[in-house]
C-alpha positions in Angstrom: -14.2 23.0 32.1 -12.3 25.2 29.4 -12.9 25.6 25.8 -10.3 23.4 24.8 -12.0 20.5 26.9 -15.3 21.4 25.5 -14.1 21.2 21.9 -12.5 17.8 22.7 -15.9 16.6 23.9 -18.0 17.7 21.0 -15.4 16.2 18.6 -15.8 13.0 20.3 -19.7 13.1 20.2 -19.3 13.9 16.4 -17.2 10.9 16.2 -19.6 8.7 17.9 -22.5 9.9 15.6 -20.2 9.4 12.5 -19.5 5.7 13.6 -23.2 5.1 14.0 -23.7 6.4 10.4 -20.8 4.3 9.0 -22.5 1.2 10.5 -25.8 2.1 9.0 -24.1 2.4 5.6 -22.3 -0.9 6.0 -25.7 -2.5 6.9 -27.4 -0.8 4.2 -24.6 -2.2 1.8 -25.0 -5.9 2.9 -28.9 -5.6 2.9 -28.7 -4.3 -0.7 -26.2 -6.8 -1.9 -28.6 -9.6 -0.3 -31.7 -8.2 -2.2 -33.7 -7.0 0.7 -34.3 -3.8 -1.2 -33.2 -2.1 -4.3 -32.4 1.5 -5.2 -32.1 2.8 -8.7 -28.7 4.3 -9.6 -26.9 2.9 -6.5 -24.7 0.0 -5.8 -23.7 -2.0 -2.8 -20.1 -0.8 -3.3 -21.2 2.7 -3.0 -22.6 2.2 0.5 -19.6 0.0 1.5 -17.1 2.8 0.6 -19.2 5.5 2.2 -19.7 3.5 5.3 -15.9 2.5 5.6 -14.8 6.3 4.9 -17.4 7.6 7.7 -16.1 4.8 10.1 -12.5 6.0 9.7 -13.5 9.6 10.1 -15.6 8.8 13.2 -12.6 6.7 14.8 -10.3 9.7 14.1 -12.7 12.1 15.8 -13.4 9.8 18.5 -9.7 9.6 19.5 -9.9 13.4 19.8 -8.6 14.6 16.3 -5.1 15.6 17.6 -4.3 17.4 14.3 -7.7 19.1 14.3 -7.2 20.2 18.0 -3.7 21.5 17.5 -4.9 23.6 14.6 -8.0 24.9 16.6 -5.8 25.5 19.9 -2.3 26.2 18.8 -0.3 27.6 21.6 3.1 28.9 21.1 5.7 27.7 23.5 7.0 31.0 24.3 3.4 32.6 24.8 2.7 29.5 27.1 5.7 30.2 29.3 4.7 33.9 29.4 1.1 32.9 30.6 2.5 30.5 33.3 4.8 33.2 34.7 2.1 35.8 34.8 -0.4 33.4 36.3 2.1 32.4 39.1 2.8 36.2 39.7 -0.8 36.8 40.3 -1.2 34.0 42.6 1.6 35.0 44.7 0.1 38.5 45.2 
């Protein structure tokens, strides 16, 4: 397993964690709205917005974060072709 695959796995695991935190925030928002607990200086809308943003970020990471992976592991087409040629030459020897 190469570094690119490990990076993708770590990103997906982080996505699952963020989704769990987002669901917890949504649950806290509904429990706060229903009056099960009160927090000074906080509203249910805060937890609702925070939960939705966290869920969206977690879903993006769970899908593999293609833009983030492209930035982290950008490969130029010319370099990629040169690498393929050098690898095929080494395996033929």
